[in-house]
Steps between C-alpha positions, in 0.01 A plus 500: 500500500524332164525644150180456304560713194795673332436738212603826338133581431358710786144426387548130574607584855195722549263242350643216711486712815134585439413134434678384815351771721156400372569151634635626832867432422746772594764571236810719519662653191880513514750688281237761412742788540773339291377706204717780639805287423392383155382843389132396483558291187369183667795263473511402868219264600273556794401219734172422673535314828244312707511318834623141486159368606324684213738404219312197364164681482660820365668305218170335410321837492767655277512204261120497473513864392782461247782645705845341498622367833853422613641204685598139442148368538332795332412329173143371466 
């Protein structure tokens, strides 16, 4: 799995997940329960992961919808 998105905004994770599922791309949110450690103040980022084979298409979908993506080749 590869990291697609890293953010402290849970709405971006939900939006990206919905977009990807609509295109048939499975996404897995990591670090969701880290809010227990940071006291729910949102300082620890959450990550959205996708399968290696889906990374290129997932990045394009996120960029097309105004979501930031991570990675060396993530810039448009």
